[in-house]
N, C-alpha and C positions, 0 to 999 in steps of 0.2 A: 290452930297452932303450930308454930315449925318445932321441930324436934331438934334439943342439944347433943351435942358429939357425943357427948359419955353416955343418954339412953340410947344413941346409934350403937354406937360401942357395946354394949352392955348384951343387947338384940341378938349382936352376931357374936361378941362369945356364948352366951346361951345356948344358941344357931349350932354353935359349932362344938360345944361340949357335947350335946345332946346325937347330933351326928358324926364324932368322931373317940367317942373316949370307950373306944369297946375293948381296946388294951392297952399295957402299958406303951407299946412302940409307938401307936397313935395320939397317946397322950403327950409324950414328948414330941412326937409333932408341932402338935396341937400347940404345947409352949413357947415351943422357937418361932410362932407364925403369932402368937398373943405377946409376946414381944417383940418382936417386928413391929408388929401394927401400934404398942404404945410407943417406941420410937418413932414412928413415922405421923402419929399423931400431933405431933408440935409442926408448926407452919414455921419457924424458923429453919428448923432441921431441914425439910425440904426446900426451903429458900437457899438455904447452902449446897444441899445434893446436885440442887439448879443450877448452882454458881460451878460446881465442881462437874458437872459434865461436861461443858468445854474444855477446861483443862485446868492443869493445877493450880490452885491458891494459895498465895500468904495469908496467912489467919489476920494482918494486918488488911490487905484489901478486901476481905472475907464482911469484917467487923465494919468497915468504912460503907462498904456495900448497903450491908444491913441497916446501917444508923442504928447499932444497938451495940452497945459497951463491950467493950473487947473479952472484961471477963465473962458477960452472960454468955459471945459466940466461944467462947475457949472451952465454956462448960460442955456446948451444946456438940462441939466438934470431941471431946472427950465421950461423950454416950456414941456419937455416929462412930467413932474409932474402935471402943471397946466393943461395940456391936461387928464390929470388921466390917460396916457397910465402905469405911476411908480408911488412905492409910495416910502416912506424913514423913518428910526428912527435915532433918537440919541442915541447913547450908548458913554456918556463920551465926550470926541473933535469929535471924528469920527460922520460921517454921513451915514447911508449903505441904497442902493436903491437896489429894488426889481421890478420885472416887473408885470403887472396887465393883467394877460392873459385875466380877463373876457373883461375886457376894450379894448383892443385889438383885441379879438374875434368877439366883439360885433361892432366894426369901418370897422373892415375887413365884416364881413358879410353884413354893411351897401352898402360898396362897390360895394362887390358883386351886390346887388340888384340893386343898380343905373345902372350896366356896362350893365345887362341880361334882361335891358325893352323891 
């Protein structure tokens, strides 16, 4: 029987808690990694990051490419932006989004540190 994403996620979190909750600083870092994993656990957010990897995109192009309602895409974009994974700029009536490579790399580096302790 194949395990669902939630049970795998819970196992990872349990492992990281036992390996990383030695002091307040490691707990804070662990929380940031867990928050990053929660954001990355959504397929459409990963698709958005893939789209933005090539070039900045207008929200209207993103939702058409994903074939999702515009309000749902905007919701995912807000979550990604609030975490700092993307940035936006407004040009007239259009909003363009861009991948923040520095923040993405930083979070992947922190995840790697946690998993390789």
